[in-house]
N, C-alpha and C positions, 0 to 999 in steps of 0.2 A: 556716306559723308567721310571725307578724308580728314583724319586728325593727325597731329604730329607732336613731337616732343621738343621741348626747349630746355637746354641746360644753361644756367647762368651762374656767374660768379660776381658777387658784390665787390665793390672797390675795397681793397685791403684784406679780402678773405682769401684763404688758401684752398678752399674746397668749392666744388660746384654743387648747386641745388638743381632740382629737376621739376619741371612742370610737364605733366602727361595729359593727353587728351585735349590738346589745344586745337580749336577749330578756326580761330581768327586772331589776328594781332594787328597792332597799329601804333602810331606815335601820337601822343597828345601834343598838339601845337601849343607852345608857350608854357606848358606845364613841366617840360623837361622830364617826361616819363613815357614809358612804353606800356601799352596795355595788352592783355591776353584774355581771350574769351575761351572758357573751357567747355567741355561737352555738356555739363550741367547748367550752362549759361551763367556761371559765376565769372566774375571779372577780377583779374589780378593786375596790379600796377606796380611797375618797378622803375627805378631811376635809369635814365639813359646811360649813366656812367657804368652800369653793369656790363660785363663781357658776356655776349649771347652766342650760343651755338645751337643751330636749328637742325633737326633731323631731315633726311632726304625727302620725306613725305611732304614737307612744306613746299619744296621746289615742284613736286608733282601737282600739288594743289594750285600753285600759281600758274603752272603750264596749262592745267585744265581750265582755269578761269579765263586765261588769255585766249585759248582756243575757242571757248564758248562765245566770248565777246567778238572775236574775229568772224566767226560763222554768222553771228547775228548781224554784224555790220555789212557783210557781203551780200545780204539779201536785198530785196526790192524796197523794203520798208512797208510793204503791204502785207498784212497777215495772210498766210496761206499761199503767197505767191513768191517763189524763190527768186525770180528775176523778171523784170518787165521785158517784153519782147523788144529787140532792137537796142538794148542797153548794154549788151555784153561786148 
């Protein structure tokens, strides 16, 4: 499992704080907050007004997920059959 680090600075703060071992993140619609799921499955929520800096591992995780989704979408839709004959 790829995990990554997120540095954030709260509005009005002079220093960054760090979240380590982040395995997932997202934005809460309507709540104006961003959530982070850590390795131990704990959840941290921060206001979207924070300044966020993500480590390069987050990009690698996103790339890996997109590649997996693309490879699943390019199949036949039939389990165990990569492509139906005559459809390529």
